[in-house]
N, C-alpha and C positions, 0 to 999 in steps of 0.2 A: 607553598608558592601560590600566588594569585594568578588566576586564569580568567579571561573574559568569557562570558556566555551571552547568548541571545536566545530568546524564545520567539517562535513564529507560530501563527496559525496557517496550516497548509491545506491545499485543495479548496481554497476559498479566496475571495478578494476583500473580505472584511474581517475585522477582529471579532473574537469571541464566537467564532464558528469554525468549521473545518476541524482538522486534527492538530492539536498542540504538539510542538516539537521543541526540544532543547538542543542547542548547538553549542558545544564547548570548543572554543577556538584555541589555537596554539597548544594542542594537546600532546605534542611530542614530549616524551619522557614519562608519560603515564603508562603503567602496565595494565593488563587486562583486568586484574582484580580491582585496581583503583577506578578504572572506567566503570566497572560493574557497580561499585559502591556509589559512584556519582549518579549513575542512572537510577539507582534506588532512591537517592536523595531527591532527585527531580520528580520521581514517581509518575512519569508520563509513559505512554505506550512505548515510545522510543526516544532515546537520546543519542545524538551523533557527535563524534569526536573528529575534529579536523586536524590533520597532520601534514607534514611536508610530503609531497608526492615522491614515489620511488622512481618514476620515469620523468625525465626533464620536460617531456611534452605534455604532461598532465598538470592540471591546476592544483589538485590536492588529493590526499588519501583520506578516506573516511572509514571509521569503525562505528558500527551501529549496535546498540544494546537495548533490549527490553529491561524490565525490572528484574528479570530472572536470568537471561543469558544473551550471548552475542548472536547476531543474525548475519548471514553472508551477504544479504541484499534486502533492501526495503524501499518502497516507493516514496512515502512522504518524507523520510529523511533525505532522500536524493533530491527531490524537488525543493524542499526548504533550504538545504545547504547550498544548492546551485544558485537560487535567488539571492541568498545572503552573500555568497562570495562575489557575485556580480555587483551587488550594492557596495560591498567593501572595496571592490576594484574601481568604483566610481565609473562604471560603464555608462556611456551616454544613452544608448537605446537598447542595443542587443549585442550578444556575444555568444561564441561557441567555445567550449572547452571539454576536457575529459576528466572525470572523477574516477579514482581507483577505489573499488570496494573488494571485499573478500571473494565475491563472485567473479570479478574481472573488471576490465575497463569499461566505463559507461560514458558515451558521448552525450553531451547536454547542449541544448540551445536555450538561451534565456532572453526574455524581453522584460525590460523594466518599465514600471508604471508610476514613477515618482521616487521619493527619497526613502520609502519604507516598504515598497511592494513590487511585485513582478510576477511573471509566470515562467515556468520552465517545462521543457519537454525533453525526455531522455529516451534513448534506445535501450530496450531491455537486453542485457548481455547474453542471455540464453533464450533460444527459441522455446516457448512453452510447449509442454507435452502432457498428455494424459498418462499418468504413471501407473494407474490401476484402472483399467477399462471395465473390469467386472462390476456391473451396477450393484450398488449397495441396496439393502432391503429398505423399501419405502416405509414399511412399518417401523423399523428401527429408527430411521431418520425422523419420522413423525413423533415417535415417543421421546427422542432426545430433545426435540424442539418444542414439545408441548402442543403439537398440532394433530390434525386428523390425517389419516393416510391419503385421503383425497386431495389434501393440500400439497402433496409432494409431486413434483414433475409437471411439465407442460410440453406440448408438441412432441418432439423426439428427445427431449432432455431427460436424463436420469442422473441420480447422484453418482459422481465419480471423484477420483483424486487427480488433481492436476498440479503442475509445478513449473515455475520459471526460475527456479533456484530455491524457493521455499514452497513445500507442498501444502495444498489446501484441499480439504473436503469440500467440494463444490456441490451444493444442493439446490436444484431448481424448485421454485414454488409457483403454484398455479395462479396466484393473484397478489396484489398489494395488500389486500385484507389479510391474507395468510402471513405476509411479511410483518405486518403490524401486530399480529396476534402471537408471535413467537414469545415463549416464556421459558427459556432454557435455564438449567441449573448446571453448575460446574460438575456436580456428581453425575448427572444424566449424560452430559457430553462425554466425560471421561469414561463412564461405564459403557457407552455405545461405541465410541471411536478410539479409545485407548490413547496411545501416543499420538495418533492423528488428531486428537482434540486440541493440539497446539493451535490449529487454524481451521475453523469451520466457516465457510463463506456461503451465504444463502442469497439467491438472486431471483428476480422475476422481471417480467416486462413492465414498463412504466406506462400502463394504459392511461392515456389522456393526461400524462404528467409532463414534467419539464425535461426529462431525459429519455433515453432509450431503454435503460434498465434501472432498477432499484436494487440495493444490496444492503446486507448487514454482515458483520464479521465478529465471531466470538472465539476467544483464545483461552480456554479454561486452564490449560497447562502452563501458560505464560503469565498468569496472574492478570489477564486483561478480560474483564467481564464483557466488554464490547468496545470495538474500535470505530471511531467516527469516519475514517477513510483509510483504505488499504490499497495502495498502488500495486504491491506485489501480488495481491489477490486478483486485481483487475488484469494484471499481466497473465497470470495463470488461466484466467477465464477465457483468454483468447483461444487456447487449445480447445476448450469446451464449445466455444462459439463456432469453431471450424466444423465441428461435427453437427451442431444443432442448426446452424444457419446455412451451411454449405455455400459460403460466399464465392462469387465469381472472381476471376483474376482482377487485380487492381487494388486500390487503397480503400479501406473501409474504416469509418469512425463511429464510435459508440460513446455516448455520454452516460456515465453511471452516477446516479445519485446515491449517497450513503450518509449515514449519521442523522437522518431526518428524525427518526424515532427517539434519538438521544437529545434532541435540541441542538445538535451541532451539524447543521446541513453542510454537505461537502459535495464537490463535483470533480470526478476523476474522468479524464478524457483518454480513452483507449483507442489507439490506432493500429490497424492490421494491414500488412502488405502481403497480398496473395499472388503467387506466380505458379502457373501450371498446376493449379489446385493445391499447392503447398504453401504453408505459412512461412514466409522468408524473413519477416521483420515485424517487431512489435514496439510501439512507443506508448509511453505514459506521460500525460501532461496535466498541469494544474497550476493554480495560483498560490502565492504565499505572501504573508504580510507580517512585518515585525511587530511584536506585542510588547516585549520588555528587553532590557539589557542590564547586565550587571557583572559582578566579579565573584567567583567562587574560590575559596581558600582551601587548598588540600596539601 
């Protein structure tokens, strides 16, 4: 059966940058094994499948696959699918709707910027939390990343595991120089972090740069050498920022640059709402632009 697909570059406003995404439309009737095989065929960090929503008040249901397995939630598939669906709906300027993912219902706001592009912001369905507050060994983190121990950590930040539905090893780095010098291998990452090597997210302050933070993400166990932009990691980072920044009550925004070292510059916009010293809401936003369209026969 022929099914339409669209590819987009996400967390960017121009083609051939950001994080590539494949979106398979009208995916009802495909089972998980077929979706996994199609994701391997596209061979991108993630492929998203659009199906009829289970709730009449939702716009669509999404299932998200890496080349190896299904994810309960991911940022760039959510942003890319939201922009694409608004374009297909021929929205004039902006719209709001809910997308269903395995992690739960995700409210989205979309602004369109023409016939092929737009920007979406969604509310993360789970409040991020630090799931393992015991600091990891700086020496082990440095060895896994091919860095010096002095490169690990800054201010009050230490390596921890955080999650907003997908856990990430979050490793703070002392400088942009350290971020650029990372030379990880899958063997070292898996040897150091084991199963947690699915998602290793490193970040630093963006001194004199275009954003607030710079980041890179490696996913050795998922077959992803490096990811150009990772919205779910940025969502998880909100829990780490609560500890490291101690933000006052109110709304706080962080621009996170990622993918620069890969030649795929991306911009992830992280929003955090703090009330009485507690994180009560997190948003992830970014742009998306259509790159190609076609039909897949399965």
